[in-house]
C-alpha positions in Angstrom: 16.7 -32.8 55.7 15.3 -29.9 57.8 17.2 -27.3 55.8 15.7 -28.7 52.5 12.2 -28.7 54.0 12.7 -25.0 55.1 13.9 -24.2 51.6 10.7 -25.7 50.1 8.4 -23.7 52.5 10.2 -20.5 51.8 10.0 -21.2 48.0 6.3 -21.8 48.4 5.8 -18.7 50.3 7.8 -16.7 47.8 5.7 -18.1 45.1 2.4 -17.3 46.8 3.5 -13.7 47.6 4.7 -13.2 44.0 1.3 -14.4 42.7 -0.5 -12.2 45.2 1.7 -9.2 44.1 0.9 -9.9 40.5 -2.8 -10.0 41.1 -2.6 -6.7 43.1 -0.8 -5.2 40.1 -3.5 -6.4 37.7 -6.3 -5.1 39.9 -4.4 -1.7 40.0 -4.0 -1.6 36.3 -7.6 -2.5 35.7 -8.7 0.2 38.1 -6.6 2.6 36.2 -8.3 1.7 33.0 -11.8 2.0 34.6 -10.9 5.5 36.0 -9.5 6.6 32.7 -12.8 5.4 30.9 -14.8 7.3 33.4 -12.7 10.4 32.9 -13.3 9.9 29.0 -9.6 9.4 28.4 -10.3 6.4 26.2 -6.8 6.1 24.8 -5.3 5.6 28.3 -8.2 3.1 29.2 -7.3 1.1 26.1 -3.7 1.1 27.0 -4.4 -0.1 30.5 -6.7 -2.8 29.4 -4.3 -4.0 26.7 -1.5 -4.3 29.2 -3.7 -6.9 31.1 -4.1 -9.0 28.0 -0.3 -9.5 27.5 0.2 -12.4 30.0 -2.7 -14.3 28.5 -5.0 -14.0 31.7 -8.0 -12.7 29.9 -11.7 -12.7 30.8 -14.9 -11.7 28.9 -15.2 -8.7 31.2 -11.7 -7.4 30.1 -12.6 -7.9 26.5 -16.0 -6.3 26.9 -14.4 -3.2 28.6 -11.9 -3.0 25.9 -14.5 -3.1 23.2 -16.4 -0.3 25.0 -13.3 1.9 25.2 -12.5 1.4 21.6 -16.2 2.2 20.6 -16.1 5.4 22.6 -12.7 6.2 21.0 -14.4 6.0 17.5 -12.7 2.7 16.6 -15.7 0.7 15.5 -13.6 -2.3 14.1 -11.6 -2.7 17.2 -14.6 -2.4 19.4 -16.4 -5.3 17.4 -13.2 -7.3 17.5 -13.0 -7.3 21.3 -16.8 -7.8 21.8 -16.5 -10.8 19.5 -13.6 -12.0 21.6 -15.7 -11.7 24.7 -18.6 -13.6 22.8 -16.2 -16.5 22.2 -15.7 -16.8 25.9 -19.4 -16.3 26.9 -21.7 -16.8 23.9 -25.0 -15.9 25.8 -23.8 -12.8 27.7 -26.7 -10.3 27.1 -24.5 -7.0 27.4 -22.0 -8.4 24.8 -24.7 -9.4 22.4 -26.6 -6.1 22.8 -23.4 -4.1 22.0 -22.8 -6.3 19.0 -26.5 -5.8 17.8 -26.0 -2.0 18.1 -22.7 -2.1 16.2 -24.2 -4.2 13.4 -26.7 -1.3 12.7 -23.7 0.9 12.0 -22.0 -1.3 9.4 -21.7 -0.1 5.8 -21.6 -3.7 4.5 -25.0 -5.4 4.9 -25.9 -8.7 3.4 -29.4 -10.0 3.3 -29.3 -13.7 3.4 -31.9 -16.0 1.9 -34.3 -17.4 4.5 -33.0 -20.8 5.7 -35.2 -23.9 6.3 -36.1 -23.5 10.1 -34.2 -26.6 11.3 -31.1 -25.3 9.5 -31.5 -21.9 11.0 -32.0 -23.3 14.5 -28.9 -25.6 14.2 -26.8 -22.6 12.9 -28.1 -20.5 15.9 -27.2 -23.3 18.3 -23.6 -23.5 16.9 -23.3 -19.8 17.7 -24.7 -19.8 21.2 -23.9 -23.2 22.6 -21.6 -23.0 25.6 -19.4 -26.1 25.1 -18.6 -26.7 28.8 -22.3 -26.6 29.7 -23.1 -29.0 26.9 -20.5 -31.5 28.2 -21.8 -31.2 31.8 -25.4 -31.8 30.5 -24.3 -34.9 28.6 -22.7 -36.3 31.6 -25.8 -35.5 33.7 -28.2 -37.1 31.3 -26.0 -40.2 31.1 -26.0 -40.6 34.9 -29.8 -40.0 35.0 -30.3 -42.6 32.2 -28.3 -45.3 33.9 -29.9 -44.6 37.3 -33.5 -44.8 35.9 -32.7 -47.9 34.1 -31.2 -49.5 37.1 -34.2 -48.4 39.3 -36.6 -49.7 36.8 -34.9 -53.2 36.7 -34.8 -53.4 40.5 -38.5 -52.5 40.8 -39.5 -55.1 38.1 -37.3 -57.7 39.8 -39.0 -57.2 43.1 -42.4 -57.3 41.6 -41.6 -60.6 39.8 -42.6 -59.2 36.4 -40.5 -59.7 33.3 -41.7 -56.8 31.1 -38.8 -55.1 29.6 -40.6 -52.6 27.1 -40.6 -49.8 29.7 -37.0 -49.6 30.4 -36.0 -50.3 26.9 -38.0 -47.4 25.7 -36.5 -45.2 28.4 -33.0 -46.3 27.4 -33.7 -45.5 23.7 -35.0 -42.1 24.5 -32.2 -41.1 26.7 -29.7 -42.6 24.3 -31.1 -40.6 21.3 -30.9 -37.4 23.3 -27.4 -38.1 24.5 -26.1 -39.0 21.1 -27.9 -36.0 19.4 -26.4 -33.5 22.0 -23.0 -35.2 21.7 -22.9 -34.9 17.9 -24.0 -31.3 18.1 -21.3 -30.6 20.6 -18.5 -32.4 18.8 -19.4 -30.6 15.5 -19.7 -27.2 17.1 -16.3 -27.8 18.8 -14.6 -28.7 15.5 -16.2 -25.8 13.7 -15.0 -23.3 16.3 -11.5 -24.9 16.3 -11.0 -24.7 12.6 -13.1 -21.6 11.5 -11.1 -18.5 12.3 -12.7 -15.1 12.0 -11.6 -11.5 12.0 -12.8 -8.1 11.8 -12.0 -5.4 9.1 -10.2 -2.5 10.9 -9.7 0.3 8.2 -12.6 2.5 7.2 -12.4 1.0 3.8 -10.2 -1.7 2.3 -9.8 -3.5 -1.2 -9.9 -7.2 -1.3 -7.5 -8.5 -4.1 -7.3 -11.4 -6.4 -3.7 -12.2 -5.4 -1.5 -11.4 -2.5 0.2 -8.5 -4.2 -0.5 -4.8 -4.2 -0.9 -4.5 -8.0 -3.4 -7.3 -8.3 -7.1 -6.9 -9.4 -9.5 -5.5 -6.9 -12.4 -8.1 -6.4 -14.6 -6.1 -4.0 -14.5 -3.5 -1.2 -15.1 -4.1 2.6 -15.6 -1.6 5.3 -14.8 -1.1 9.0 -16.5 -3.6 11.3 -17.3 -6.4 8.7 -16.7 -10.0 10.0 -14.7 -12.3 7.7 -13.5 -15.8 7.8 -9.7 -16.2 7.6 -8.9 -19.2 5.3 -5.1 -19.0 5.5 -2.2 -16.6 6.0 1.1 -15.9 4.3 3.3 -15.3 7.4 2.1 -11.9 8.8 1.8 -10.2 5.4 -1.3 -11.4 3.7 -4.5 -13.2 4.7 -7.0 -15.0 2.4 -10.5 -14.2 3.5 -14.0 -14.9 2.7 -17.1 -12.8 3.3 -20.3 -14.9 3.6 -18.5 -17.6 1.6 -19.4 -16.3 -1.9 -16.7 -13.5 -1.8 -13.2 -14.7 -1.5 -9.8 -12.8 -1.9 -6.6 -11.5 -0.3 -6.1 -8.7 2.2 -3.1 -7.4 4.0 -3.0 -9.0 7.4 -2.6 -5.8 9.5 -5.9 -4.6 8.1 -7.9 -7.3 10.1 -8.2 -7.8 13.9 -8.3 -11.6 14.6 -11.0 -12.8 17.0 -9.3 -16.2 17.8 -5.6 -16.3 18.0 
């Protein structure tokens, strides 16, 4: 029994030391990337930062630095791709949104959308910016506050001997409406983000075709950095994409950099 306990302790210590060593290696590689970026060796910086993405341990800071390195290396499409990846993790991060706004001014493909009804425009902006984890926490907090206030109201009314129910019924209705509205928005946003997959055009110019074959009809042209919606894929060869919903066609999959994997 003692021997088994010692083995378990040794295994735990080995696991901890391995994890610590792995973290030290990641920090070293990250510092290499930062140093290479500072020295304007952007290809080396990109290589270092990409190494850190291979094990799936990513962060918005890593994606943000990758985007910066690609941008300074003259690869606008890849830069936008990784800034968009960072935005998925932190929708309201000011540095990420600032870089994306600057990059948008450099795009060749510019679409002027018709003005939306203010309520629809607000809802679309909420879906872009809403941090889902914060929304869930807010819903839980509002639910706790609602139940607490209703309980407190009933206790006070019971002590005073009054039977008026209008006050806490109104309070309940207000909080319930807010909770249901925020819940519906959160669920709808989560479903949209789960099912809607986007990517960035990587070549300087690419033809979008009517069929997933090289000799099919060219429907329209897109340029580096444009954001498209990925509708479906044929293995790793072709992707059906849409550009602002009204333009749909096929493109070779290597020509796009996916934002969500």
